[in-house]
C-alpha positions as CSV (number, residue, x, y, z in Angstrom):
1,X,19.7,-45.0,109.5
2,X,21.6,-43.8,106.8
3,X,25.1,-45.3,105.6
4,X,27.3,-43.2,107.8
5,X,25.0,-43.8,110.9
6,X,25.2,-47.6,110.5
7,X,28.8,-47.5,109.9
8,X,29.5,-45.7,113.0
9,X,27.1,-48.2,114.9
10,X,29.3,-50.6,113.8
11,X,32.5,-48.9,114.2
12,X,31.5,-48.7,118.1
13,X,30.3,-52.3,117.9
14,X,34.0,-53.4,116.8
15,X,35.4,-51.1,119.4
16,X,33.6,-52.2,122.5
17,X,34.5,-55.8,121.2
18,X,37.9,-55.1,121.0
19,X,38.0,-53.6,124.4
20,X,35.9,-56.4,126.1
21,X,38.5,-58.9,124.4
22,X,41.0,-56.5,125.9
23,X,40.1,-56.3,129.1
24,X,42.3,-59.0,131.1
25,X,45.3,-57.1,129.9
26,X,43.8,-53.3,130.4
27,X,43.6,-54.4,134.0
28,X,47.2,-56.0,134.6
29,X,48.1,-52.4,132.5
30,X,45.8,-50.6,135.4
31,X,47.9,-52.0,138.0
32,X,51.6,-52.1,136.5
33,X,50.2,-47.6,136.1
34,X,49.6,-47.4,139.9
35,X,53.5,-48.9,140.7
36,X,54.7,-46.6,138.5
37,X,52.8,-43.7,140.3
38,X,53.7,-44.9,143.9
39,X,57.0,-44.9,142.7
40,X,57.4,-41.3,141.4
41,X,55.2,-40.3,144.6
42,X,57.7,-41.9,146.9
43,X,60.9,-40.5,145.2
44,X,59.7,-36.9,145.5
45,X,58.5,-37.4,148.7
46,X,62.0,-39.1,150.0
47,X,64.1,-36.6,148.6
48,X,62.1,-33.7,149.9
49,X,62.3,-35.3,153.2
50,X,66.1,-35.5,152.8
51,X,66.1,-31.9,152.2
52,X,63.8,-31.0,155.1
53,X,65.9,-32.9,157.3
54,X,69.2,-31.4,156.2
55,X,70.6,-35.3,154.6
56,X,70.4,-34.0,151.1
57,X,67.9,-34.5,148.6
58,X,66.0,-31.4,147.2
59,X,62.3,-30.4,146.8
60,X,61.2,-31.2,143.3
61,X,58.1,-32.7,141.1
62,X,57.5,-35.3,139.1
63,X,59.9,-34.6,136.4
64,X,62.6,-34.1,138.8
65,X,61.8,-37.6,140.2
66,X,62.0,-39.1,136.7
67,X,65.6,-37.1,136.3
68,X,66.5,-38.5,139.7
69,X,65.7,-42.0,138.7
70,X,67.8,-41.2,135.8
71,X,70.7,-40.3,137.7
72,X,71.0,-43.9,139.4
73,X,73.0,-46.8,138.4
74,X,71.0,-48.8,135.5
75,X,68.9,-45.7,135.6
76,X,68.3,-46.0,132.0
77,X,66.7,-49.3,132.5
78,X,64.7,-47.9,135.5
79,X,63.3,-45.1,133.9
80,X,62.3,-47.1,130.8
81,X,60.6,-49.3,133.0
82,X,59.0,-46.2,135.1
83,X,58.0,-44.7,131.4
84,X,56.2,-47.6,130.7
85,X,54.3,-48.0,133.7
86,X,53.2,-44.5,134.0
87,X,52.2,-44.7,129.5
88,X,50.3,-47.8,131.4
89,X,48.4,-45.5,133.9
90,X,47.7,-43.0,130.9
91,X,46.2,-45.4,129.2
92,X,43.6,-46.5,132.1
93,X,42.8,-43.3,132.7
94,X,42.0,-42.3,129.0
95,X,39.9,-45.5,129.1
96,X,38.0,-44.4,132.4
97,X,37.4,-40.9,130.9
98,X,36.2,-42.4,128.0
99,X,34.8,-45.6,128.5
100,X,33.7,-45.5,131.8
101,X,34.1,-48.9,133.1
102,X,33.3,-47.7,136.3
103,X,29.8,-46.6,136.1
104,X,30.3,-43.5,136.6
105,X,27.9,-42.1,134.5
106,X,26.7,-39.3,132.0
107,X,25.1,-36.6,135.0
108,X,26.9,-33.6,136.5
109,X,29.5,-35.8,139.0
110,X,30.0,-38.0,136.7
111,X,31.2,-36.0,133.9
112,X,33.0,-34.2,136.4
113,X,35.2,-37.3,137.3
114,X,35.7,-38.6,133.6
115,X,37.0,-35.0,133.1
116,X,39.5,-35.5,136.3
117,X,40.4,-39.3,134.9
118,X,40.8,-37.3,131.3
119,X,42.9,-34.4,132.9
120,X,45.7,-36.9,134.6
121,X,45.6,-39.4,131.5
122,X,47.1,-36.4,129.4
123,X,49.4,-35.4,132.5
124,X,50.5,-38.4,132.8
125,X,51.4,-39.2,128.7
126,X,53.3,-35.9,129.0
127,X,55.4,-37.6,131.7
128,X,55.9,-40.3,129.6
129,X,57.2,-38.0,126.7
130,X,59.7,-36.4,129.2
131,X,60.8,-39.6,130.1
132,X,61.5,-40.7,126.7
133,X,63.6,-37.1,125.7
134,X,65.2,-38.2,129.0
135,X,65.9,-41.6,127.6
136,X,66.7,-40.5,123.9
137,X,68.8,-37.5,125.1
138,X,67.1,-35.2,122.9
139,X,66.3,-32.4,125.4
140,X,64.7,-31.5,128.6
141,X,61.3,-33.2,127.4
142,X,59.7,-29.6,126.9
143,X,59.5,-28.0,130.5
144,X,62.5,-27.9,132.5
145,X,60.8,-29.0,135.5
146,X,57.2,-28.5,136.9
147,X,57.6,-25.4,138.1
148,X,59.4,-23.7,135.0
149,X,56.2,-25.7,133.1
150,X,53.3,-24.5,135.0
151,X,54.6,-20.7,134.7
152,X,55.0,-21.6,130.6
153,X,51.7,-22.6,129.9
154,X,50.4,-19.9,132.4
155,X,51.6,-17.4,130.6
156,X,50.1,-18.8,127.4
157,X,47.1,-18.7,128.5
158,X,47.2,-15.3,129.9
159,X,48.3,-14.3,126.7
160,X,45.1,-15.3,125.4
161,X,41.7,-12.8,125.8
162,X,40.2,-13.6,129.3
163,X,43.3,-15.5,129.9
164,X,43.7,-14.2,133.8
165,X,40.1,-15.2,134.4
166,X,40.8,-18.3,132.9
167,X,43.8,-19.0,134.9
168,X,42.2,-18.0,138.2
169,X,39.4,-20.6,137.3
170,X,41.8,-23.3,136.9
171,X,43.4,-22.3,140.0
172,X,40.8,-22.7,141.7
173,X,39.8,-25.9,140.2
174,X,42.9,-27.3,141.6
175,X,42.5,-26.1,145.1
176,X,39.3,-27.1,145.6
177,X,40.6,-30.4,144.2
178,X,43.0,-30.4,146.8
179,X,39.9,-29.4,149.8
180,X,38.3,-32.6,147.9
181,X,41.7,-34.7,148.5
182,X,41.1,-33.1,152.2
183,X,38.2,-34.3,152.7
184,X,39.1,-37.6,151.2
185,X,40.7,-38.1,153.9
186,X,39.0,-37.7,156.3
187,X,36.4,-40.1,155.1
188,X,38.7,-42.8,153.7
189,X,36.2,-44.8,152.4
190,X,39.0,-47.4,150.9
191,X,36.5,-49.9,151.2
192,X,34.6,-49.2,147.8
193,X,38.0,-49.5,146.2
194,X,40.1,-51.6,147.4
195,X,39.8,-55.7,148.2
196,X,39.9,-55.1,151.8
197,X,38.5,-58.8,152.3
198,X,41.7,-59.9,151.6
199,X,44.0,-58.7,154.5
200,X,44.0,-58.6,158.3
201,X,42.4,-56.9,160.3
202,X,45.2,-55.2,161.5
203,X,46.8,-54.6,157.9
204,X,43.2,-53.0,157.1
205,X,43.9,-50.7,160.1
206,X,47.5,-49.7,158.8
207,X,46.0,-49.2,155.0
208,X,43.2,-46.7,155.9
209,X,45.8,-44.7,158.2
210,X,48.5,-45.1,155.2
211,X,45.6,-43.5,152.5
212,X,44.6,-40.9,154.8
213,X,48.4,-40.1,155.3
214,X,48.6,-39.8,151.9
215,X,45.9,-37.9,150.9
216,X,45.9,-35.4,153.1
217,X,49.6,-34.5,152.0
218,X,48.7,-34.3,148.7
219,X,45.6,-32.4,149.4
220,X,47.8,-30.0,150.8
221,X,49.8,-29.6,147.8
222,X,47.3,-29.3,145.2
223,X,46.3,-26.4,147.2
224,X,49.3,-24.7,147.3
225,X,49.4,-25.7,143.6
226,X,46.1,-23.7,143.3
227,X,46.6,-20.9,145.6
228,X,49.5,-20.2,143.3
229,X,48.0,-19.8,139.9
230,X,45.2,-17.9,141.5
231,X,48.2,-15.0,142.5
232,X,50.1,-15.6,139.1
233,X,46.8,-14.3,137.5
234,X,45.7,-11.9,139.5
235,X,48.9,-10.6,139.5
236,X,49.1,-10.9,136.2
237,X,52.1,-13.0,136.5
238,X,53.5,-15.9,135.5
239,X,56.5,-16.2,137.8
240,X,54.2,-16.6,140.6
241,X,52.9,-19.7,139.2
242,X,54.2,-22.9,140.7
243,X,54.5,-27.0,140.4
244,X,55.0,-29.8,142.9
245,X,58.0,-28.9,143.5
246,X,57.1,-25.1,144.2
247,X,54.6,-25.6,146.3
248,X,57.3,-27.8,148.6
249,X,59.8,-25.4,148.5
250,X,57.4,-22.9,149.9
251,X,57.0,-25.2,152.6
252,X,60.3,-25.4,153.3
253,X,60.8,-21.3,153.6
254,X,58.1,-21.0,156.2
255,X,59.6,-20.5,159.8
256,X,58.6,-24.2,160.5
257,X,59.6,-25.3,157.0
258,X,61.6,-28.4,158.1
259,X,58.7,-29.8,159.9
260,X,56.0,-28.6,158.1
261,X,57.7,-30.1,154.3
262,X,59.1,-33.2,156.9
263,X,55.4,-33.8,157.7
264,X,54.2,-33.4,153.7
265,X,56.9,-34.9,152.2
266,X,56.5,-38.6,154.4
267,X,52.7,-37.9,153.4
268,X,53.9,-38.1,149.9
269,X,56.0,-41.2,150.8
270,X,52.8,-42.9,152.2
271,X,50.7,-42.1,149.3
272,X,53.2,-43.8,146.9
273,X,52.8,-46.6,149.4
274,X,49.2,-46.6,149.0
275,X,49.5,-46.8,145.3
276,X,51.7,-49.7,145.5
277,X,48.5,-51.3,147.4
278,X,45.9,-50.2,144.8
279,X,48.2,-51.8,142.8
280,X,47.8,-55.1,144.4
281,X,44.3,-55.0,145.6
282,X,42.3,-52.2,143.8
283,X,39.1,-53.5,142.2
284,X,39.9,-52.8,138.3
285,X,36.6,-52.9,136.2
286,X,37.5,-53.1,132.7
C-alpha cells in the first residue's frame, strides 16, 4: 500500500472514530432538527389554512414561513432557534447520506435514498443561509421566496445545452417523489421508524392517522411542484415553475379551491406535528 493510501485509511479511521464519539450528540441534533422542520410545516400549513377559510394568512413556502416567524414578537430569537434547528437537520441529512448510519446500503435503492438525504441536506442548509441573511439584515438570502427561487434556478438550468431535458427530468423526479409520498401515506409503516411501544394503543392509532394525512398532503404538493417544472421545460418558460407557495396558490385558484387548499393546508400542519412526534419517538441510528 502506498503512503497516500495509508494516509487516506488513517484519515478515514480518524473520521469514523470522531463520528462514534460524537454519536450521542448527533442523535440530539437529529431530534432538534425534526422539531425545527415541524415548525416550518406547521407555519406554512397554518398560514395556508387561514387563507383558505378567509381569516387572513397567505399561501407561502418555507422562506415565507421564516419571514413570518421573524415578524412575530421576539421574532429574532425565534428565528435564530429555528435556524439552528434547521442546521441540525441539514447536518443529520448529510450524515445519513455519507456515513449511512441506518444501513441503507450501496445498491440502487440505497443510493437513491442517500441521494435524497443529500438533496434534503442542501435544501435545508439553503434555508439556514436565508434565515441568517434575514437575521443579519443583509438581503433576502438569495431568492425572494420559494417561487422566485424555483424560477431562477429553472431558468439557469434551461440556459445550458439539453437544459430543458434536464429540467423535465428533475420535475419528473419530484413528481414521482410526490407519488411515493402518497404510497407511503397508504402503507404508513411508521412502526419501522418510531418507538411505538412507548405509546398507548390509542396514541398509536392517532399517530398513524396523522402520519397518513400529513404524507398525503405533502405528496400532493410535491406532485404539483414536479408538474409545474415539467410544464416549464415543455413550454421553455421558467415563469411556469413554482415552489411550495405557488403550488398552494394553484390549489386556491381552483373552483373548489377553498376546500382543496384547506384540506391540504391542514395536512401540512399534520405533517408538521408528525415531525414533532418523530423528534421524540424516532429511532435514531448514529
